[in-house]
N, C-alpha and C positions, 0 to 999 in steps of 0.2 A: 445202626441207623434208626433214629426214632421218628415216629409219625409226625411229631410237631416240627422237626427239622424239615421234613419233606414238604409239609404244608406251607412252611415259611418260604421255601426256595422255589418250588415249582410255579411257573407262570400261571396267572389267573385263568387264562383260556384253557389250560390243561385241566384245571380243577372243575371248571363250570361249563366246558364245551358240551355241545349236543352229542358229539362223538364220545363213545366210550373209550376212555384212556386209562391205561394201567402200566405199571412197571413191576417186573418180576425179578427177584434175586436169582442167581444161578442155581441156588438150591431148590427153586420151584416155589418159594413163598412170595407173596405179593408185598411189595414195599409201598405201593400207592395204587389207589383206584378211585376215580371220580364217581359222582353220583350216577352218571349214565352207565358206567361200567357195573355198578351194583345191580342195575336193572338187567344188563346183559348177562351177568353171572347168576342172577336170581338170589342175590345176597341181601340181607337186612342192612339198613343204613349203618355204615361203619364196620361192616362184617367182612370186608375184603382183605384189609391189611393183616398180614400174619397167616392168612389161610393159604392153601394151595388148591390146585384145580380139582383134586380128588374130593376136597371138602365142599366145593361150590357147584361143580358141573356133574352132569350125568356121566356114567362110566364111558360111554361112547364119545362124548364131547371131550372128556379129559384125555382119552387115548389119542384122539386126533390132534389135540393141542400139544401133547408130548411128542408126537411124531414130527409135527411142524417145527417144534423148537429144537429137536435133534438135528433136523436138516439145516436150520438157521446156524447153529453152532458149528456145523461141519463146513457149510459153504460160505458163511459170513454174509449171506444175502437175505433179503426180506422174502417172506412167503405170504401169499394172499389166497384166501379161499372163502367160499360162501358157507354159511352155517345157519341151518334152519332147525328150529325146535319149538316145542309147544310150552307155553307158560300161562297158567291159569286159564286153560281152555283156548288160548289164542295162539295161532301159528305166527311165529316171528322169524324174519330172515335178516341176518346181518352179513355184511361183507367184512371179513376180518383180515387185518394186516398185522403180522408179527414180524419184528425186525430186531437185529442185534444192536446193542448200544456198546460202543467201544470206549475204552479208557486209554491210558498212556500206552504207547508202543502198539496200538491196534489190538490191545488185549480185550476180550469180551468181559464186560463187567455187569451186564444186566440184559434183560429182554424187554422190549417195548411192545405193547399191544394197543392197537386202535381198531375199534369196531364201529362201522357205520350202518345204521339200520336201512334196509332196502325198502323204499316206499313202493306202493302198488304201481304197476305199469311202468316200472323203471328198469332199464336195461342193466343187468348185472355187470357187464363189462364196464359201463360208465361208473358204477359204484366201486368196482375194483380199482379203476384208475384214480378215482377220487380218494379212496382210502390210502392207496400207495403214495399219492401226492401229499396227503396229510402226514403220513409216516415220515416222508423225507423232510418236510418242513419242521416237524416236531423233533426229529432225531438230534439235530444240533443242540436244541434247548434241553432235551433230555440228557444228552451227554454232558452238557455243562452242569446240569443239576447233579448228576452222579459224581462229577469231579468235586463239586462243592460239598456233597454229602460225605465223600471220603475225607475231605479236608476237615470237616466238622468232627468226624470220628477220631481224628488225630490231633485235635486242637482243644485247648482249655477255653471254655466258652466265656469265662470272665475276662481274661487278659489277652486272648488270641495267641498266647504262647503255645508251644508244643505241649502235649500231655505226655505222660510216662510212656504210653504205648509208642508214640512217634519217636521219642528219645531212644527207647530200647531197640527199635528197629534200625535207627541210624548209627548208634554207637558201635554196633558190631562191625559195620563196614569201615568206620573211621579208625577203630583200633587195628583192624586188619591192615589197612593201608599204611598206618604209622609203623607197624612192626615190619612190614614187607619192604617199604621204600625208605625207611629211616627219616620220615618227616615228623617233626615234633608235633605234639597234640596236647593241649592243656584244657583245664576245666576250672571254672569259677563256681563255687557253691555260695549263694547269697541268701542271707536271712535278714528279714526286717526286724530291727531291734525294738523290743517292748511292744510288739504288735498286739499282744493280749490286752495291754492297757488301752490301746485304741478301740478295740472291740468293746471293752467294758465301759469305757467313758462315752463313746460316740455311737455305739451300736454296730451290728454286723454289716448293715448296708453301707455305712461310712467306711468300715474296714475294707469292704470290697472296692470302694472307690479309691482307697489308698493303694491297694494292690495294682489296680489299673494304672494309676499315676506313676508308681515306681517302675512297673514294667515298661512304661513309655520312656522314662528317664534312662533305663538300662539300654533300651534299643538305640537311643540317640548316641550312645558311646560305642556300641558294637560295630564291627565291620559287616559287610554284606555276607561274607563267608561264615560268620559266626551264627549260632542258633540259640534261641532262648526257650527254655522249658520251665513250665510251672511244675516244680518237683513235689509240692504238697504244702497246703496251708500257706504260710508266708515265705516259703523257700523257692528259690529259682536256681537253675543251672544255666550257665553260658558255656557252650562247647566251642572251642577255638581251634580249628584245624590249622596246620602249618604254623603253630605258635609255640615257642619255647617258654620256659618258666618266667624269664625276665620280662618279656613283653606282656605276658598274661598278668603279672603283678602290676605293671604300669597301667593296664586297662582296669584292673580291679581298683587301684587307687583313684583313677579318674571317676569310676562309678561311685565310690564312697564320697568323694568330694562333691560330685554333682548332686547326689541325693541330699547330702547334708546342707548344701547351699540353696536348695529348692524349697519354696513355700507351697504347701498343699492347702488350698483354700478351705477354711473352716477347721483345719486340723493343726496346721503349723508345720514346723520342721521335724523331720524324722531322720534316722540314720540306718545304715545297714552294716552288717559284719560279713566279711568275705573270706572264704578259704580257697586257696589256689593249689592245684596239684598238676604236675605234668605226667602224662601216661608213660608207664614203664612196660616195655614189650613182654616182660616176664610175668605180668600180673593179669588177673581177670578184671573186667570192667567193674564188678562189685568191689573189688579191693581198691581200685582207683577211686571210686566214689567215696569209699570209706576214708581214704586218706584226705580227700578234700573236705569231708565232713568233720574230721578231727581238727583240721586246720581252722575251719570256720568256728568250732567251739573254742579253740585257743584264742581267736579274735574276740569272742564273747567274753571269755574269762579275763582277757587283757584290758577290758574296759569298753568294748564295743566301738562302733564307728571306726573300724580299722581292718587291715588286711593281714592275714597270716598265710604263709606258704609252707607246704611240705617241701623240705630242701632237696629231696631226691629228684633227680632229673634223668632223662634218657641220655645215653651216650651215643646217640645216633645223629646228632646235628652236624651238618657239614661245616667245615671251616671255610672262611672266605677264600676266594680264588686268589692266585698270584696277581699282585697289582703291578701294572705296567704304566709307564709314563711318569711325569714329574708332578707331584702334588705338593703345593707349598702352603704354609700356614697363612691365614689371613691376618693382616696387621692393621689395627685401628689407628687412625690419625685424626688430629683435631680438625683438619680441613673437611672431614666428613660430617661435622656437626651442623645441625639445622638451626639451632638456637632454642629449640623446645626441649626442656630437660627430660620429659618422659620419653619422647621419641628418640632422643639421642641415647638415653640409657638403654632402651630396648634394642636399638641398632648395635650398640656395643655388645650386648648380651648375645645377639644373634651371631656376631663374629666369633664370640667365645664358644657358642654351641657348635658352630661349623668346625672349629679347631678340635673340639672334643671328638667329633665324628672322625676327623682325620687321624687323631691319635689312636682311636679304637681300631680303625682300619689297619694302620701301619704296625700296630703291636700284635696283630693276629688275634684279637678278642673273639670269643665265640659269637656265632651268628645272632643268637637271641640278645646278646648284650649290644651288638651293633644296632639291632632293631629298636632296642630300648632307647639308645642315644638318638636315633632318628625320631622316635615318638616324642621325646622331649623337645627336639628342635622344631618339629611341626606344631606342637602345642604352643610354643612360644611365638612362632610365626603367625599362627591364627589369632592369638591374643593381640599381637602387635598390629596386625591388619585391622582388627575391629577398633582398637583404640585410635589408630591413626585416622580411620574414616570418621570417627566421632569428632576428633579435634578439627579435621579439615572441614567438616560440616559446620561446626561452630564458627569457624573463620570464614565461611562462605567461599570456599575454594572453588573457582570456576570450572575446573576439570575433574571434579570429584567423581562424576559418573564413570568417566574413562578410567580413573584410578581404581574404582571398585571392580570394574570389569577385568582390569589387569590382575588384581588380587585374586579374583575368582579363577582366572585362567591358570595362574601359577599354582594355586592350591589343587586344582583339578589335575594338573600335570604331575604334581608331587605325589598325590595319592595313587595315581596310575603307575608311576615308576616304582613306588614302594611295593605295590601289589605284584608288579612284574619281577622285582628283585626277590620277593618272597617265593614266587613260583619258579625261580631259577632261570628266568628269561633274560633279565638285565644284570650285568655284572656290577659289583659294588662301586667300581671306579666311575662308571657312567652315572650312577645315582649320585655319587658325591659331587661330580662335576656340576650337575644340575642344582643340587641343594646349596652347595657352597658358593658357586660362582653365578649361576643364573638367578637363583632365588635371593641370595643374600647380597653379594657384592654388586652385580649389575643392576638389580632393582634399586638398591639403596643409593648407589653412586650415579645412577642414571635417571630413572623415572622419578624417584623421590625428590631430586633436586629441583623439580618444577615448582614445588611449593616453598622452597627455602626462603626466597625473597619475601613471600607473603608473611612468613613467621617473623622474619627479622625486622620487617617494617610495620608490624601490627601495632596499631595505636592503642589497643585494649590489652588488658592483662591476658596472658596466654591461658586458654582453657585447659582443664583436665577432665578426663572422663569421670562421671559420677560413680 
């Protein structure tokens, strides 16, 4: 934890309050002390941070502070006491409240100190109550500050992605769960192509801006369960729990396409190369990263702006469960046509995608291949919804707002069901029923028919998305 981080995070009243305020690490060193605390400790300006009580206080005051802090860590409660000392020939009395700062799971993460100077003819009991009240009011903000500091310590400052420390802390648990429970686990290692050229041509400040932009593009593709790590320089890692090789490759391709299609202001278009590897229970995390790294270099050598995968995959993926009930193929008929060539072509493609999913289910394809088929179906559905909304807007369709809301509802339910399927909560049959029948046929043959007459009787040429 650095002093600049603390100064940026702690509220102004803590830095400039008349009360002496400080935060101590559990090893006894001070992480923060405002100017009033410097007077309380007899320290030079800026002399509190990094010091401990033995460096600042008299032996007796340091001993009493240590005793109070041992009691705090044992009981989990604040301790308040008066403290009188002589400084530069002047007798000074403070009422001091020391209190624990808790982190996650009520774990002690630091000790807070607030000292209020006792004015002449003031009752010490009143001062004690005032000090404790200030301690209680400040504790919540101090706790929030410590959480933020811990986050900073594990976050890349430029991109807000995880840093190596956070990644290494997480990967151990993820690989253990994968090996124990047989859940697939995959990794994407992403490298920005020709990044040195960006730095040489535009300067390092613009290079930093490029890294921020690309990290944002990657995040837009990731699921909430995935994590993004700045691995070093222009390299990133996406860790994908409960994800087999096929689905990881699909995500990698989407990242490649999204970056290549995005214009970065003042720079232009850039590309990335991605290596994909699924974790093998028999290997170490370093060996896994090395496989992803080799795959990424193959992508570089293959011409960049591409995805390469290490073909080895874990033999731990569960096959789909026995399917019960009758599932039938979807059959496209001319009577389903709206009259708009793009919309009708997309509707036909969605029928075909639903049938691909049915075939994957009934033929007993591996789970990750089924998820890849679902990924393709949802991608096509999302694009169709966007194009359809644009066309209906150009035609001034009166129920467009309701149509948009229905699209949003369907996509939200889709993603929720896919997540539950991945977690083993929802069977594949239930997921197929929704995707094929609720999303594709019922929506197309029901809700979409509301605008068919508008298209067929349009007096203007039918618009196409730009």
